[in-house]
N, C-alpha and C positions, 0 to 999 in steps of 0.2 A: 602779737602781730608780726607777720613776716617782714623782715627788713627790706627796704627798697634799695635798688642798685643805683648808685650815683657814679656816673662817669665824669672824671675830672680831666679836662683838656688843657694841656700846657701849650699855649699858642705860639711861642717863639722858637725859631730854629737858628737864630743869630749866634755867631761865635761869642763866647763869654756871656751867654744869656743868663738872666736871673730867673726866668720862668719856671724851670724845674724845681728850683729851691723854694719859690713862693708856692708852687703847687704842692710841694712836700709839706710846707707849713700848713696849708689849708687842709690837706688830707688828714693831718694830725688832729686838727680841730674837728673835722667831720667824724673821725674815728672816736674821739672822746664824746662827741654828741650822742652817738649810739643808735641813730635811726637808720643808717645807711650801710650797706656793703659797698666797698669802694673799688673802682677800676680806673687807674691813671693811664691816660692815652697821650702819647707824645707824637706830634706830626713827623718828627725826625726819624721815627722808628719804621715808618711805612713809606715806601717810594710810590707815589701816585703819578701816573702819566700826566704830562703837561696838557695834553689835549683831552677835553671832555667829550663824551659821546654826543652824537648829533641830536638825539631826541630824548625828551624826558623819560619815555618808556624804557630806553636803554639804561638810564640811571637807576631806574626802579628794579631792574633785573640784574642781580649781582652774581648769578650762577656762572657766567662766563669769565669772571675775573680770576686773577691769580689767587692762589691759596692765601697769601698774605693780605690781599685786599678783601677777600671774603671774610677772613677772620676779623679785620677791622670793622667791616660793615655789621658783622654779627655782634660785636661788642657794643656798637652804638645802638643797634636794634634792641639788645637786651636791657639797656639802661631805662630806668624809670624817670631819671632826671639827669641834668647836666650842670656842671660848674665849669665855666670857661675862664681860664687865667690868661689875660692878654696884656701885653705892653702896648704903648702907643707909638707908632712910627709915622711921622709926617702927618699928624692929626688924625690917624686912623689905626686900624688893627693890621697885623702882619699878613702878607700875601699867602704864606703857608697855611695859616689858619683858614683863610677864605677858601683856599683850594681844597682843604679837607672837608669843609662844610659843603662846598659845591658838588663834590663827588658823591654826596649822600643826600638824596632827595626826600625820602620818606621816614628815615630813622628818627627824625626830630619831632614828628607830628604828635600833637596833643600831649606834649611833655613840657615840664618847666625847665627853665634855664636860669641859673644864677651867674652873675658876672663879677669877676675879681680883676681889677685893672691896676696897672702900675705905670709910672712914667715920671716926667719932670715935675714942674710946679703944678700942673693940672692933674697929676695922678692917673693919667690914662682915661679920663672921663669921656673924651671925644671918641676914643676907640670903643668904649662900652656903649655909648649912645648909638654909634653906627651899627654895632652888632644887634641892638634891639630891633632896628629896621630889618636886618637880614633874617633874624629868627622869626619875626612876625610874618614875613613872606613864606617861610617854611612851616607855618602853622604851629610853631612852638610858642610858649608863653614865657616871656622874661619876667621874673619877679621884680617887685619894686625895690627891695633892699639890695644893696650891692656893697662891695668892699673896694676902696680906692686907696692906693699908697703913693703919695707924692714923694719925689726924691728917694725912691726905693733903695738906692745904693747906700743911703745913710741909715736905713732901717733894718735891712736884711744882710746877713752874710750870704755868700754864694750858695752855701749848703742849705739855706732856708731858715737858719736861726734868726728870729726877730729880736733885735737888740734895743729897739726904741718903742715906747708906748705899747708894750706887749699886752698889758691888761685891757686897754681900750680896744685894741684890735681883736682880742679874743672875745670880748663882749659883743662886738659888732658881728663877728663870725657866728656866734651862737644865735643872734637875732636873725641873721640871714638863713641859717640852717633850720631854725624853727619855721620860718616862712616857707622855705623850700620843702620842708617836710609836709606842711599842710597841702601845698599845691601838688606834691608828688602823690600823696594819698588820694586826694580828690580826683586827679586826672587818671590815676591807675584804675580806680573804681569805675570811672566813666568809660575808659577804653575797654574794660572787661564786660561792662554792661552792653555797650554798643560800639563795635569797631569804628574808629574815627572815619575811615573812608566811606562808611555807609551812612554817616550823619548827614 
């Protein structure tokens, strides 16, 4: 079976961020799992204008955007599934992540989303739950399993090496990827049978 393309979004642009390291750890788990081809997307790599277009129709048409923005939209469009790595800032997810999501209206539709959160004692759970509401509005399906890392600075080195409870985290990542694989397969088949906008 052809591998599915999994886009891994690293949600933080804060100085000294752990996000890219945790995303690197997750992509290693996904690579070992073997079901997905991987594409790591970092909001810090693409400058998105502060002001969104006036109408949804303008968000759907990416042809007039800069080459950099068109490439980003194309990478999201090509994905069969998404994994979002997010910290929790002030009981929610980062503004840069929301901005990237808001600039892309249709790329998420009828695709599954896995959530990997990190933060203080709560492990970023509130950020993940807020993202479930956002992706539901965008016609994406957030899967039930998720990963949560409380006090991530005691678990991860900045480069993404997991130094505490690695065995348990790897088992949880496999269960998440198994579930994401089922949803990815089912929804890709459905999109190919009937384009989602026509449903």
